[in-house]
C-alpha positions as a Markdown table, in Angstrom:
| # | Residue | x | y | z |
|---|---|---|---|---|
| 1 | Unk | 1.8 | 21.6 | -7.5 |
| 2 | Unk | 3.9 | 23.3 | -4.3 |
| 3 | Unk | 7.2 | 23.8 | -4.1 |
| 4 | Unk | 7.3 | 21.2 | -1.5 |
| 5 | Unk | 5.7 | 18.3 | -3.4 |
| 6 | Unk | 8.8 | 19.5 | -6.1 |
| 7 | Unk | 11.5 | 19.8 | -4.2 |
| 8 | Unk | 14.4 | 17.5 | -3.6 |
| 9 | Unk | 15.5 | 15.9 | -1.3 |
| 10 | Unk | 13.8 | 17.3 | 0.9 |
| 11 | Unk | 16.1 | 18.0 | 4.9 |
| 12 | Unk | 17.2 | 15.2 | 6.9 |
| 13 | Unk | 14.8 | 14.2 | 9.8 |
| 14 | Unk | 10.5 | 13.7 | 9.8 |
| 15 | Unk | 9.3 | 10.9 | 7.9 |
| 16 | Unk | 9.8 | 9.0 | 4.9 |
| 17 | Unk | 6.7 | 7.1 | 3.6 |
| 18 | Unk | 7.9 | 3.9 | 1.4 |
| 19 | Unk | 6.2 | 0.9 | -0.4 |
| 20 | Unk | 7.0 | -2.3 | -0.2 |
| 21 | Unk | 6.1 | -4.6 | -3.4 |
| 22 | Unk | 8.4 | -3.0 | -5.7 |
| 23 | Unk | 10.2 | -1.1 | -3.5 |
| 24 | Unk | 11.1 | -3.1 | -0.1 |
| 25 | Unk | 10.9 | -6.5 | -1.7 |
| 26 | Unk | 9.1 | -8.8 | -4.9 |
| 27 | Unk | 6.9 | -11.4 | -3.5 |
| 28 | Unk | 9.0 | -11.1 | 0.1 |
| 29 | Unk | 12.6 | -11.6 | -1.7 |
| 30 | Unk | 14.7 | -8.7 | -0.8 |
| 31 | Unk | 15.9 | -6.1 | -3.2 |
| 32 | Unk | 19.1 | -5.2 | -3.5 |
| 33 | Unk | 20.5 | -2.3 | -1.3 |
| 34 | Unk | 17.7 | -1.7 | 1.3 |
| 35 | Unk | 18.9 | -2.7 | 4.0 |
| 36 | Unk | 21.8 | 0.0 | 3.8 |
| 37 | Unk | 19.1 | 2.0 | 2.5 |
| 38 | Unk | 17.1 | 2.1 | 5.2 |
| 39 | Unk | 19.8 | 2.2 | 7.6 |
| 40 | Unk | 21.1 | 5.1 | 6.0 |
| 41 | Unk | 17.9 | 7.4 | 6.7 |
| 42 | Unk | 17.2 | 6.3 | 10.3 |
| 43 | Unk | 21.0 | 7.2 | 11.1 |
| 44 | Unk | 19.9 | 10.6 | 9.6 |
| 45 | Unk | 17.2 | 10.5 | 12.1 |
| 46 | Unk | 14.3 | 9.7 | 9.5 |
| 47 | Unk | 11.3 | 7.8 | 10.7 |
| 48 | Unk | 10.6 | 5.4 | 7.9 |
| 49 | Unk | 6.9 | 3.9 | 7.8 |
| 50 | Unk | 6.1 | 1.6 | 4.9 |
| 51 | Unk | 2.6 | 2.0 | 3.2 |
| 52 | Unk | 1.5 | -1.1 | 1.6 |
| 53 | Unk | -1.5 | -1.8 | -0.5 |
| 54 | Unk | -1.1 | -5.3 | -0.3 |
| 55 | Unk | -3.9 | -6.5 | 1.7 |
| 56 | Unk | -2.8 | -10.1 | 1.8 |
| 57 | Unk | 0.4 | -10.6 | 4.4 |
| 58 | Unk | -1.3 | -11.2 | 8.8 |
| 59 | Unk | 1.4 | -9.4 | 10.6 |
| 60 | Unk | 3.6 | -11.7 | 11.8 |
| 61 | Unk | 3.8 | -12.6 | 7.2 |
| 62 | Unk | 4.9 | -9.1 | 7.0 |
| 63 | Unk | 7.5 | -8.7 | 10.4 |
| 64 | Unk | 9.1 | -12.1 | 9.0 |
| 65 | Unk | 9.6 | -10.4 | 5.1 |
| 66 | Unk | 11.1 | -7.3 | 7.0 |
| 67 | Unk | 13.6 | -9.6 | 8.9 |
| 68 | Unk | 14.2 | -11.6 | 5.9 |
| 69 | Unk | 15.2 | -8.3 | 4.1 |
| 70 | Unk | 17.5 | -7.3 | 7.3 |
| 71 | Unk | 15.2 | -4.7 | 8.3 |
| 72 | Unk | 13.7 | -4.6 | 12.1 |
| 73 | Unk | 10.2 | -3.4 | 12.6 |
| 74 | Unk | 7.6 | -2.6 | 14.8 |
| 75 | Unk | 4.0 | -2.3 | 14.5 |
| 76 | Unk | 3.8 | 1.7 | 14.1 |
| 77 | Unk | 6.0 | 1.2 | 11.2 |
| 78 | Unk | 3.8 | -0.7 | 9.3 |
| 79 | Unk | 0.4 | 0.5 | 7.8 |
| 80 | Unk | -1.2 | -1.6 | 5.5 |
| 81 | Unk | -4.5 | -1.5 | 3.7 |
| 82 | Unk | -6.1 | -4.0 | 5.8 |
| 83 | Unk | -5.8 | -1.9 | 8.5 |
| 84 | Unk | -7.0 | 1.1 | 6.7 |
| 85 | Unk | -10.1 | -0.8 | 5.4 |
| 86 | Unk | -10.9 | -2.2 | 8.5 |
| 87 | Unk | -11.0 | 0.8 | 10.2 |
| 88 | Unk | -13.6 | 2.5 | 7.7 |
| 89 | Unk | -15.8 | -0.3 | 9.7 |
| 90 | Unk | -17.3 | 0.3 | 12.6 |
| 91 | Unk | -16.8 | -2.6 | 15.7 |
| 92 | Unk | -19.7 | -4.8 | 16.2 |
| 93 | Unk | -20.5 | -4.9 | 12.7 |
| 94 | Unk | -20.4 | -7.7 | 10.2 |
| 95 | Unk | -18.3 | -8.2 | 6.8 |
| 96 | Unk | -17.9 | -11.2 | 3.9 |
| 97 | Unk | -14.0 | -10.5 | 2.7 |
| 98 | Unk | -13.2 | -11.4 | -0.4 |
| 99 | Unk | -9.9 | -11.2 | 0.9 |
| 100 | Unk | -6.8 | -12.8 | 2.3 |
| 101 | Unk | -5.6 | -13.1 | 5.8 |
| 102 | Unk | -4.3 | -9.8 | 6.3 |
| 103 | Unk | -7.6 | -8.7 | 5.6 |
| 104 | Unk | -9.3 | -11.2 | 7.7 |
| 105 | Unk | -6.9 | -11.1 | 10.7 |
| 106 | Unk | -7.0 | -6.5 | 10.9 |
| 107 | Unk | -11.1 | -7.1 | 11.0 |
| 108 | Unk | -10.8 | -9.4 | 13.8 |
| 109 | Unk | -9.2 | -6.8 | 15.6 |
| 110 | Unk | -11.6 | -3.9 | 15.1 |
| 111 | Unk | -14.0 | -6.1 | 16.3 |
| 112 | Unk | -16.2 | -6.8 | 12.8 |
| 113 | Unk | -17.3 | -9.9 | 12.4 |
| 114 | Unk | -16.2 | -12.6 | 9.6 |
| 115 | Unk | -19.0 | -13.8 | 7.7 |
| 116 | Unk | -18.6 | -16.5 | 5.2 |
| 117 | Unk | -22.1 | -15.5 | 3.4 |
| 118 | Unk | -24.5 | -13.2 | 3.3 |
| 119 | Unk | -26.1 | -11.0 | 4.5 |
| 120 | Unk | -23.4 | -8.7 | 6.1 |
| 121 | Unk | -23.0 | -5.1 | 6.9 |
| 122 | Unk | -20.4 | -4.9 | 4.0 |
| 123 | Unk | -18.4 | -6.3 | 1.4 |
| 124 | Unk | -14.7 | -6.4 | 1.9 |
| 125 | Unk | -12.2 | -7.7 | -1.5 |
| 126 | Unk | -8.7 | -7.3 | -1.2 |
| 127 | Unk | -6.0 | -9.4 | -2.8 |
| 128 | Unk | -6.2 | -12.9 | -3.0 |
| 129 | Unk | -5.8 | -16.2 | -5.0 |
| 130 | Unk | -9.3 | -17.8 | -3.9 |
| 131 | Unk | -11.1 | -16.1 | -6.1 |
| 132 | Unk | -13.7 | -18.3 | -8.2 |
| 133 | Unk | -17.1 | -17.4 | -9.8 |
| 134 | Unk | -18.9 | -18.4 | -6.9 |
| 135 | Unk | -17.2 | -15.9 | -4.7 |
| 136 | Unk | -17.9 | -13.1 | -6.7 |
| 137 | Unk | -21.7 | -14.4 | -7.0 |
| 138 | Unk | -21.3 | -14.2 | -3.0 |
| 139 | Unk | -20.1 | -10.9 | -2.8 |
| 140 | Unk | -22.3 | -9.7 | -5.1 |
| 141 | Unk | -25.4 | -10.9 | -4.3 |
| 142 | Unk | -24.6 | -9.4 | -0.4 |
| 143 | Unk | -24.1 | -5.8 | -1.8 |
| 144 | Unk | -27.7 | -6.0 | -3.7 |
| 145 | Unk | -28.8 | -7.3 | -0.6 |
| 146 | Unk | -27.6 | -3.9 | 1.1 |
| 147 | Unk | -23.6 | -4.5 | 2.1 |
| 148 | Unk | -20.9 | -1.6 | 1.8 |
| 149 | Unk | -18.4 | -3.0 | -1.0 |
| 150 | Unk | -15.6 | -1.8 | 0.3 |
| 151 | Unk | -12.0 | -2.6 | -1.5 |
| 152 | Unk | -8.4 | -2.6 | 0.1 |
| 153 | Unk | -6.7 | -0.7 | -3.4 |
| 154 | Unk | -7.5 | -0.5 | -6.9 |
| 155 | Unk | -3.9 | -1.5 | -8.1 |
| 156 | Unk | -4.6 | -3.5 | -11.5 |
| 157 | Unk | -1.2 | -5.3 | -11.3 |
| 158 | Unk | 1.2 | -6.5 | -8.4 |
| 159 | Unk | 4.7 | -7.0 | -9.2 |
| 160 | Unk | 6.2 | -9.9 | -9.0 |
| 161 | Unk | 10.0 | -11.2 | -9.8 |
| 162 | Unk | 8.3 | -12.8 | -13.0 |
| 163 | Unk | 6.3 | -10.2 | -14.2 |
| 164 | Unk | 2.9 | -8.6 | -13.1 |
| 165 | Unk | 0.2 | -10.3 | -11.7 |
| 166 | Unk | -3.7 | -9.6 | -11.5 |
| 167 | Unk | -4.3 | -6.8 | -8.4 |
| 168 | Unk | -6.6 | -5.9 | -6.0 |
| 169 | Unk | -8.2 | -3.3 | -8.3 |
| 170 | Unk | -8.8 | -6.5 | -11.1 |
| 171 | Unk | -10.5 | -8.6 | -8.5 |
| 172 | Unk | -12.8 | -5.1 | -6.7 |
| 173 | Unk | -13.6 | -4.2 | -10.2 |
| 174 | Unk | -15.4 | -7.8 | -10.8 |
| 175 | Unk | -17.2 | -7.4 | -8.1 |
| 176 | Unk | -18.8 | -3.9 | -8.7 |
| 177 | Unk | -19.4 | -5.0 | -12.1 |
| 178 | Unk | -21.3 | -7.9 | -11.1 |
| 179 | Unk | -22.9 | -5.8 | -8.4 |
| 180 | Unk | -23.8 | -2.5 | -9.9 |
| 181 | Unk | -22.1 | -1.0 | -7.4 |
| 182 | Unk | -19.6 | 1.9 | -6.5 |
| 183 | Unk | -17.1 | 0.6 | -4.1 |
| 184 | Unk | -15.5 | 2.8 | -1.3 |
| 185 | Unk | -11.1 | 2.3 | -2.0 |
| 186 | Unk | -9.4 | 2.6 | 1.4 |
| 187 | Unk | -5.6 | 2.2 | 0.3 |
| 188 | Unk | -3.5 | 4.6 | -1.6 |
| 189 | Unk | -4.2 | 6.9 | -3.0 |
| 190 | Unk | -7.5 | 7.7 | -1.4 |
| 191 | Unk | -8.2 | 9.3 | 1.8 |
| 192 | Unk | -8.1 | 6.9 | 4.2 |
| 193 | Unk | -4.7 | 6.1 | 3.5 |
| 194 | Unk | -3.8 | 9.5 | 3.6 |
| 195 | Unk | -5.8 | 10.3 | 7.1 |
| 196 | Unk | -4.0 | 6.9 | 8.5 |
| 197 | Unk | -0.6 | 8.4 | 8.0 |
| 198 | Unk | -1.5 | 11.8 | 9.0 |
| 199 | Unk | -2.8 | 9.7 | 12.0 |
| 200 | Unk | 0.8 | 8.5 | 12.6 |
| 201 | Unk | 3.4 | 10.9 | 11.1 |
| 202 | Unk | 3.2 | 14.8 | 11.6 |
| 203 | Unk | 6.4 | 15.5 | 9.4 |
| 204 | Unk | 5.7 | 13.8 | 5.8 |
| 205 | Unk | 9.2 | 14.9 | 4.1 |
| 206 | Unk | 8.8 | 12.0 | 1.3 |
| 207 | Unk | 7.2 | 9.1 | -0.4 |
| 208 | Unk | 9.1 | 6.4 | -2.7 |
| 209 | Unk | 7.1 | 3.9 | -4.4 |
| 210 | Unk | 7.1 | 2.4 | -7.9 |
| 211 | Unk | 3.6 | 3.1 | -9.4 |
| 212 | Unk | 3.0 | 7.1 | -10.1 |
| 213 | Unk | -0.8 | 6.3 | -10.1 |
| 214 | Unk | -1.1 | 5.7 | -6.4 |
| 215 | Unk | 2.5 | 6.3 | -4.6 |
| 216 | Unk | 2.6 | 9.1 | -6.8 |
| 217 | Unk | -1.2 | 10.0 | -6.6 |
| 218 | Unk | -0.6 | 9.7 | -2.6 |
| 219 | Unk | 2.9 | 11.9 | -2.5 |
| 220 | Unk | 0.8 | 14.8 | -4.3 |
| 221 | Unk | -2.2 | 14.2 | -1.8 |
| 222 | Unk | 0.3 | 14.7 | 1.1 |
| 223 | Unk | 1.7 | 17.8 | -0.5 |
| 224 | Unk | 5.2 | 15.9 | -0.1 |
| 225 | Unk | 7.7 | 14.8 | -3.2 |
| 226 | Unk | 7.0 | 11.7 | -4.9 |
| 227 | Unk | 10.8 | 9.2 | -5.3 |
| 228 | Unk | 10.0 | 6.7 | -8.0 |
| 229 | Unk | 12.0 | 3.5 | -8.0 |
| 230 | Unk | 12.4 | 1.2 | -11.2 |
| 231 | Unk | 12.1 | -1.9 | -9.7 |
| 232 | Unk | 8.9 | -3.0 | -9.6 |
| 233 | Unk | 5.8 | -1.9 | -11.7 |
| 234 | Unk | 7.4 | 1.0 | -13.5 |
| 235 | Unk | 10.6 | -0.1 | -15.1 |
| 236 | Unk | 14.0 | 0.9 | -16.5 |
| 237 | Unk | 12.5 | 2.5 | -20.5 |
| 238 | Unk | 9.0 | 2.3 | -19.3 |
| 239 | Unk | 6.4 | 5.5 | -19.2 |
| 240 | Unk | 6.7 | 7.3 | -15.7 |
| 241 | Unk | 3.4 | 8.5 | -15.9 |
| 242 | Unk | 1.5 | 11.0 | -14.0 |
| 243 | Unk | 1.7 | 12.6 | -11.5 |
| 244 | Unk | 5.5 | 13.5 | -12.5 |
| 245 | Unk | 7.9 | 12.1 | -10.1 |
| 246 | Unk | 10.7 | 14.8 | -8.1 |
| 247 | Unk | 13.3 | 12.3 | -9.4 |
| 248 | Unk | 13.8 | 8.9 | -10.3 |
| 249 | Unk | 16.4 | 6.1 | -9.5 |
| 250 | Unk | 16.8 | 2.6 | -10.0 |
| 251 | Unk | 15.9 | 1.5 | -7.0 |
| 252 | Unk | 15.8 | 2.5 | -3.0 |
| 253 | Unk | 19.3 | 2.0 | -2.3 |
| 254 | Unk | 20.8 | 4.0 | -5.3 |
| 255 | Unk | 18.0 | 6.7 | -4.6 |
| 256 | Unk | 19.3 | 6.9 | -0.7 |
| 257 | Unk | 22.9 | 6.6 | -1.7 |
| 258 | Unk | 22.1 | 10.3 | -4.0 |
| 259 | Unk | 20.1 | 11.5 | -0.9 |
| 260 | Unk | 22.8 | 11.0 | 1.6 |
| 261 | Unk | 25.7 | 12.3 | -1.2 |
| 262 | Unk | 23.7 | 15.6 | -0.9 |
| 263 | Unk | 22.9 | 15.9 | 2.4 |
| 264 | Unk | 26.4 | 15.3 | 3.3 |
| 265 | Unk | 28.2 | 17.2 | 0.4 |
């Protein structure tokens, strides 16, 4: 790992990539201190790009959740795995979406026709509660008929205030097993998301997240330090996982306060 990927804190300016679930909020409810933390970063000339593997919310829902956390964002500030997976398909193709409205919205914005049953050019699997034996069977059948199998992400779990729920990775694994196929994956830490970040930000200096296997691995791929916060999937006292973070903090508020002291001290 390069020295740049382990040096903490980075200098002011540049772009920080910040995860949403488990870092900014838990099921849409703000984690204490995030409004002040983002304000401090922006005040130091840092551009904040929020990157989430959660493909379920629509753009409007994401903006409402951000506003509920006291944060003002534009579409350019938000990168969802739904955006990334939609960008992996050519306009004019068809997709069977085993996913919530965020994926369906992104597919349609990219000129992809969303169908309810196969045959289709692609099957896209994202986080959804509308997951049954019949939907798995329909998705697997479409893949067997020649559809590409794409997943928004491989996260096995999804953090909530009441603990961990099954994540999109668990659903994707069921479809992949039934179809006997290897999926293409869009979200962190995979190359499609890294490419999407590079297309939006040319001076990335840090990645903040709660899951080393995705956020940490993406930081390594981007060549920037990984800041692990313990407000989501990885909790206090738990194993930190790999790759090792450059720094660990209780939450984003604590992390940014420490960085601000280093910048001004």
